[in-house]
N, C-alpha and C positions, 0 to 999 in steps of 0.2 A: 159676166163681170164677176171678180172675185169678191167674195164675202170679206176679204180683209181691208178692202178699199174704204170702209167706214171707220176703221179704228183710228184713235188717236194716239199720238206719241209725243212726249217730252223729250225736248233736243236741248243739249247744254252746247254753246257756242263759245269760241274763244274771243270774246268781247268782254268789256270793263262793266259788265251789268251782273249783280249777283242773283241770277234766277235762272231756271228753266224755261224754253219757250214751247209753246203747244203748236203742233202743226197735224194737219191729216197725213196718214202713212200714203206714200207715193202710190199711184195706181199699179196693178199688176198686170204688167203687159205680157205675160206668159212667157218671155223670151228666158229667163233664168228662174230658178227655184227661188220662190218668195218666202222670207225667214217666219215660221210660226211664232217664234218669240224673239222680236227685234231688239232685245235688250243688247248694249254693247257695240252694236254695229254702227259703222259711220254711215252718216246719210248726208246727201247734197240738198240744200235748201235755198230759198230766196230769203236775204233778211236786209230789209230796205230794199236798196235798189240792186244789191249785188248778190252774187252767188257764193256760197261759203259752205264749208262743211262742219258737222257736228257730230254728237254721239247721242244716240237713244239711250234714255235713262230710265223711263217709264212707258208702258203702253195701256189704253184704256178702250173700251168698248162704247164708252159715252163721254162727252165733254168733262174732264176733270173740274173738280171744284176750285182748284189753284188757277185755273184759267180765267184771266182777267177781261177777255173779250168775248162778244157774242160769236155764235157758230158762224155767220155770215162773214166775220171778219178773220176767220181761221184759215191759212192758206195750206195746200198740199205741198208736201216735200217732193223734191223731183226725182230722187233715185236713192237707193241703197248702193253702195260704194262696194262693200266688200262681199265674199261669200262666206264669212264666219266672223263671230263678234271679236273684237280686240280688246274691249273693256270688260273687266270681270266685276262681280258683286263687290270682292272684297276692295279692289282698287277705286270703285266709286265711294265705298265707305271710307276710304283712307281720304279722297278728295274732299269728302263732306268735312272731315275733321278738319283738313289743312284749310279749308275756306273759312271755317270758324275761328280756327287757333290763330291763323297768320292774317286774318281779315282780307281775304282775296276773293275774287269771284269765282264761283264754282267751275266755270267753262276754264277759266286760266288754269285751276289746279288739274283738271283732267288732261288738258292738252300739254301740260308740263311732263305729264308722265309718258304719253305714248307717242312712239315715232310718228311723223307727218308724212311717211313716203305714199306716195300716189300706188305704187304696185311693188310687190316683193321683187326683189332681184337677187341672183346668187352671189354670195359672199366672195370677195377674191382671198388669195391666199394671205394669210396674216404674215406681217413683216417681222414679227418678234421671234419666230421660231425655226430658225434655219438649224440651230445646234440644240438637239433634244436630250444630249447625252448629260448624265449626271443628274437626272430628276427622279430617280428610283427612289423609293423609300428609304431613309436613313434611320439609324439604329438612334432611338431617342435617349437623352440623357435621363436621370433620375428625376430632375426638376421638370423636365418636360413632361414625361410620363405623368407625374403627379398633376400637372396641369391639366393635361387631356383627361385624366380620370375626374378630376375635379369638376372640369366644366360640363363632361357628359354624364355626370352621376345624377341618376333618377332623383335622389333624395337631397339633392344640392337646395339650400335654403333660397335662393334666389337664381332667376333665370339670366340675370344680367352679370356678365363676367369682365373683367380686365386684366390682360396679360401684360405686364410691366416688367421690362427687362431693357439692360443696355444695348447699345447696337452690337449687333454681331451675335446676340445670345440664343438664336434659333426660334423667333416668334413664328416665322413664316412655317417652319416644320411643324409646331403645334397646330397652327390653323390648319395646313393641309391634312394632318392626321386626324383632326376633329372631320373635316370636311368627308374624308374617306369613310369614316366610321358611319356617319349621317347618311351617306349615299348608299352604302352597303345595306341600310334598312330601307331602301326605297324611296328615300327623301331627298328633296332638292336643298341647293346651298345658293345663297347670295354672298360673293366676296368683294367688298368694296375697297377700292385703292383711291388715294387722292387725285392722281391723274396718270392715265395709261402709260402716256409716253415718258412719264419721269419715273415709272415703276417698273422697266422692262424684265429685270428678274424675277419679280413677283408673277408677272403673267407668263413668262416662259415657264415657271415651276408649275403653275396651274395647268397650263396647256399640256406640258410634258407628262405631268401625273394623270390627267383625266382626258386626254386626247379629244375626240371630235363630241365626247359628253359636254364639253365647255363651250359656253357661248361668251365672246368677247364683245363689249359693248364700248366702243372708243370713239373718239372725235373724228377719225379720219374715215368712217363710214358714212355714206350718204343716206338721208332719210330712208331712202328705200331699202338700201341693204341692212339698216337698224331694223325696218319693219320684218325683213326676212329673217334675222335673228328672233326677233319677238314672237313670231310664230313657230319658229324651232323650240322655243321655250314653252308656248303654251301646248304644243304637241307631244312634249315630254323627250323630244330627241336631244335637247340640251338639258342637263341636269345640275350643273353648276355654272353660273352666271357671275363673270368677273367684269366690273367696270367702274367708272367714276361715279359722281354723285347720285345721277338720275337712274343708275342701275338698282338703287333700292326700291324702284316701282316694278323691277322684273316679275311678269305674271306667272311665277314659278309655282305649278301645281305641287300639292304636298309640301310645302316648305318646311325644313327641319332645321335649318341653320342660317343665322345671319352673321357674317364677319366684317368687321370695320377696322382695317388696316391703317395705322397712323393717324389715330382717332383726333390726335390735336389740330390737323391740318384744316385751315380756314377755308379750302375750296370745297368743303363738305357743306357750307353754307351758300344757298343760292344768291347771287346778287341782283336778281331781278323777280318781278312778282311771278307766282307766290314765293316769297323769300323763306323758303323752308330750309330745315338742317337735316341732312341723311340720318344723323344720330336719332334725333327724336322719331323720324318716320321708321327706323329699325327697331326701336324700342317699342312703338306703337304695334307694328306687325306681330314682333315677337311675343308681346303680352297677349296679344289677342289668341295667338295660335297656341300660347304656352310652350314656346321653344326657346332654346338657349341663344343669346346674343353675346358675341365675343367681341371686344374692343381691344386694341393694343397700341402700345407707343413706348419709346425710350423717353418722351417728355409728354405726359398725358396734358390735356387742358386743365386748367386749375378747377374748374368746374368737376371734371371726371376725379382728380385728386381728391377734391373735398367729398364726393361721394364715396370714396373707396374709405376714407375716414371715418364717414358715417355709417359705413357698413350696406349703403345701398347698392354698390358694385361690390361682387366678391373679387379680391385681388389675387392672383397668380403670380408669383415673382420669379424670373429668371436671371441668376446673377453672374454666369459664367458666359465668356466668349467661347464658341463651339470650334471656330475655324483654325484655332491655335494662336490666335493673335491676343495681345493684351490690351487693357485700356490704355490708349495713348497717352503720353506725357504731353500735358498743356503749358505753354509758357506765355505769358502775357507781358507784351511789349508797350510801354507807355511812349506814343509818339511825340508827346510834348518834348521828351527829353531829347529827343532826334536833333543833331545838329540843324538840319533843315526840316521845318515843320510840314513842308508841303510835299516832302519825299514819300512816296506810297509804299516803297520797299524799305523797311529799317535794315540797319546793320546785320542785326540777327537774322533775318529773314533770307536776306542776299546769301548769308553764309550757309544757312541750312540747304537752301535750293541748290547752291554749287555742290556741297557734299552729296547731295541726292542724287544730282546728276552724274557725279563719279561713280556713284554705286551702281549706275544703270536702273534707278528706281524712278518712280513718278511723282508729280508734284500736283496738287489742286490748290488754285488760287480762288478765293470766293470772296465777293463784294455786293452787298445787298443794294445795288443800286445800278442802273444801266447808263450808257452814253461815254461821252469823251471826258468832259469834266462836269461837274455838278450844275454851277450857275453862274451867270454873268454877274458882276460886280464892280461897282466904281469905288476906288480906294478913297477918292476925294469925298464924296456925299454920301456913300453907303448906298447908292441907288442899286436896286436889283430888278433885272429885267425879267418880267412875268409874260405869261400868255395872254393875250387880247381876249381869248374866250374863256379862260380858266384861271383861277388865283393861285396858279403854281409857277415856280420858276422855271424858265426854259432850259433844256439840257444841250451842251454844245456836244456836236457830232463832227470830229475833225474830217473823217473820210468825206464827208460832203460839204464840209464847212457851212453847216446850218444849225441855227438854234431850233430845238425841236420840243413840242409840248406832248409828253407821254400820256395824257388823257384824252385830249381830242385830235391830236394830229397836226395841229398848226405849226408851220415853221417859218421861219425868216432868216435873212443873212445877218451874221453879227455887226453891230454897229463899230463904227472906227473911234467915236467918242461917246462919252456919257451923255443919252438922250436928255438927261436932267439938269445938269449943270456945264455940260460941255467938255470936262475935263478929259485928257488922254490917258491919265493914271487908271486905267480899266484893265480887267483881268477875270480870271475865272477860279473860284474857289471849289475845293473838294475834288475827288477824281472818280471816274467809272471805268467801267471794263475797258472800253476802247483806248483810253489813256494809259492803263495799266498795261495792256498789250503791246502798245509802243514802248513802254518802260522796260518791260521784259525782254522784249527782243533786242534793245540796245545794250542791256547789261549782260544778255546771254545769247549772244550772235548765233552759237552753233546748237541751241536748244530748239527742239520743234515745238512750236506754241500752237494750242487750238482754242478756239474762244466758242463758248456757249451760252448765248443770251438772245433774246427775241429780236434783237437788232442785227444780229449776224445770221439768223436762221430766215431762209427764203422760200423753201419747198417742204411739203409734207414728208415725212419721214427722214428729214436732215438730221434732226436732234439725235435720234436712233444711230444713224451713221456713224455720226461723232462719236457717241458714246461706244458702239462697237470698234471703231478704229483706236480709240484710247484704251480699250480693254485689252486690243491686240498688240498693245505697245508701239503704235504708230504715232505717238505724240508723247514728249517728255513732262510738257506742262499744260494743263488743262484749266483756263480761267472763265468764270461764270458767276451768274447770278443765283437765285434760288434754286433753279433746276438742277445745280450740282449738289445741291445740299441733301437731296431725297434717296431713298433706299437704292443707292447704287454699289456694287462690290466689283472693285478693280485690284487684282490679286498683286501687281507690283506697285501700288499706290503706299509710298511710305510718310510723304510729308503733305499737311494741309495748311495753307495759311488764311487767316480771316484776315482780310486786308484792312478793313475798317468795320470794327463792331459796333460801332456807336449810330452807325446810319438810322436804324429804326427806332432808337432810343428818344430821337427828339421830335417824333410824332405825337400830336396832341391827342392820344388814346390811352386810356386806362390799362390797355392790354399790352402797350408797347414793351413793357420789361419782361413780361411772359414770352411775347414772340421773341424778343432778342435772345433770351436764354436758350428757348427751344432751336433757334437758328444755329447758335453757337455750337450746342450740344450734338444736334443733328450732323452738322458738317463735319465737327470733330471725329464723328463716330466713323467716316469713311475710312480715316487713317490706320493703317497697321492692323488690317482686320486678318491679315493671314501671316503675319509675323510678329515677334513680340517688341521690336524696337520703332514702332509708328510714332511720329511726332506732330504737335500740332503748334502752331505759332498763332497767337490772337492779338493784332495790333489795335490800339484804342488810344483815343485822349481821355477817357474816363475809366481807368482801370479800377477805381473805388466803387463803382455803381453796382448794386446787387446783382443784375442780370450778367454782368461780365465777371466779376468777382466768383460768384457762385460756380459760374459755368467752367472757368478755368481751374477750380479747384474740385471739379466733378462732385460736386456737393449738392446733388438733386434735392435730397431730403431738407437741406438748410436752405434752399431758394423758396421751395414750396410752402415751408414753414413761415418765412419773413414774409414772402408775397401773400399768403392766405391772411395773415394778421394785418397785412396794410389794406387788404382790399376790406377786412371787417371793419377797421377804423373809418375807412372813407365812405363806406356804405355802397359798395360795388358788388357784382355777382363775384362769387356765388351766394351771398348774403341777401341780396336784395334781386329784383328783376328789373328789366329795362324794357321800355318800347319806344322806338325812335320814330317820329313823324318828320319827314323832310317835305318842305315845301319849294317847288321849283318852277321859274318861269323865265321866259326871254324878255318879258317887259319889266325896266326897271321899277323896284320898289312894290312890285306885285306879290313877290312872295314874301316879303317882309310884312306887307298889310294883311296877307292871309294868314300868316303865323300868328300875328298881333291877335287877329279876330278869333283865330282857334283857341289861343289861350283863354280868351273870355267866356268861349262857348264850354270849353273843358272845366273852366272854374265853376260854372253851374251844373255841369252834367256828372262830374267826375265824383265818386265816392272820397270821403275825407281822408281815407288812408292813402290815396293817391297823391304823390309828391310832383308838381309840374315844374321842370325846369327849363328856362328859356321864356320866349323865344329867343334864338341867337343865330348869328351867322354861322354856317357850317364852316369847319376849318377850312375845307376847299369851298369857298365862298362863291365861286364860279366854275361850272363845267361844260364844256361844249355850248358855250352861250347861254347858259342858263343860270340865273341867279338863285341861291340855294341858302334857306334859312331852316332851322330845325327847333324841334319840340323834344324833350325827353319826358317820359312819364315814368317814373320810380316808384316802387313799393315792395312789400314782402312777398305779396302772391300776385301771380300774372292775371288772374281773370278780372280783377278790378280795372287793370290798366287796358284789358282788351275792351271790355263793357265801354270804358269812356272813349277809346279810340273807335269802337263801332257806331257809338252815337254821333260822333262828329262825321267819319267818313261816310256812313251809310245813311244818317240824318240829314245832313246839310250839303248843299251845292257848294264847291269851291269858287272862288272868284275866277272869273273869266280868264283863260290863260295860264293858270295856275293848276299843276298835279301835285297830287298829294302820295308819298311813298310811305307805306307802313313797313317797318322792320319790327317784328317782334323777337326779343333775346337779340339783338343786334351784335355782331362780333367787329363792326368797323364803323367808328364814329367819324371817318372824314367827311 
């Protein structure tokens, strides 16, 4: 019998309990090599009545003091799963930080990091890399050279850098040059992009420059394929890792640089527990290892802009468009002045599309909304038809003649009369991509029109196929939602039309203005990147609103100055910190009762400097059949807010049937 059989191991499991669980080591059956140090190995255990997988985080020769049960109650683990550890000491340290900072169970934090594949499989060919021409190193401009030297300089006053520059100013080449220099020193690189499918050119550039030393972690890989990439990284076969949010956890040995492209993008924040932000994890890893972190965007988050002003981030600025194009001319059209207020294509936009088609150039039409029209509305009584599970308007889809909810998927046939008052004077307000597609095809019958939104995509890789097709000139007009606003470069693209700039302005969210400004600026940046006469038409019912006014004037500094002052006056980040508690329940009134009880507890437990806002119904007060109430904690420093939330979440049991979501530094208050 092996001497290892008497050892005890701590195992973290993917369960909503913030602790590790003590087991005896599995029996050594002699069939395969038994790990001398099992730290980081996956192990199969019985938890309650079910088999599950966990990670070994400690090993002991005798029962650990932290174990709360007697020796006779300790179960034996069933078997070790892997032939090598997948969890590193650094990642466990990060998981411990996340558990404390984001108030999430340690097991959830560990499992958020590591692929769940059962076994490693071969990675298929990458769909992004048919054309690897043009990725050789480019000659850097003086601005780019200064940025690279400033970032990699050993006497830099900070390890946190921000590369700020207009769209098309060559930020990617600075990132790649820095990565190249770091890799020549034998170190590894993590390169984050918001979404792999929406940033194909960046992924192509990394793959073209670094070849097989690049590991690409994207959503189309199966868990087992991700596990294969994870092991390539551990074994130093891959030295630069490019991927979306979770790639920040890549176990890169000798990490030398972290890059966060399009830092402002909200997809870097996790929407489920643990609700971490990749930017915070990147700063943590870089500060622990004393290595540079580079963030970059043409539209920095307000928090990053403020940090640059306070010199907490070192700012490196690129001012010139390098592909030969000029910053496009932006024209604002007030839809209220149009003869037909419901017309989604103004006379000016119609004329510019016609002119662009005659020149054999391309157009992108952008709308921050899906569906055929926005919502069902009765003209007699004002009744709006909403989802029975979620408190959001149902969206009409003409192709299937259905009203559909974009939160839970519920759908129904459109009513023939108002369900509230019986009136026949009913209709649909607003317009979506499907409606615009119909309008465009009727106004420009000879144009080749292509649509890209989540309703029109049905299989993996289809989005990339459409972008490739548009790039080859196989369509004249591309219309879509946010996915056409990201880092795409189309050589023949002359005109960008923002069909309705107001869409996101009406959300009950203090970041609505910032998000709207970023979207207009980003989508406008697609136009005329390769020639000097690019044009952008921004249609709006509110041309005087700051986000629209400053974006159409290309006045980034002015917008941030105005928005920063507004945040200061209103007491919102970056001048305060927020922590959001959401109480959800399928039982009517339970979430409200739980939120009201929580306020009383917080009133006793929270420090005097913690401001308690609420309880209040969430703006989306029902999602997927769950009623939702929220409390916001606000203060100058985050720790008192976290302490109050921990006292509530870890010190009290919520009412039956109520689940509490904790979101530290929330980006979305819906």
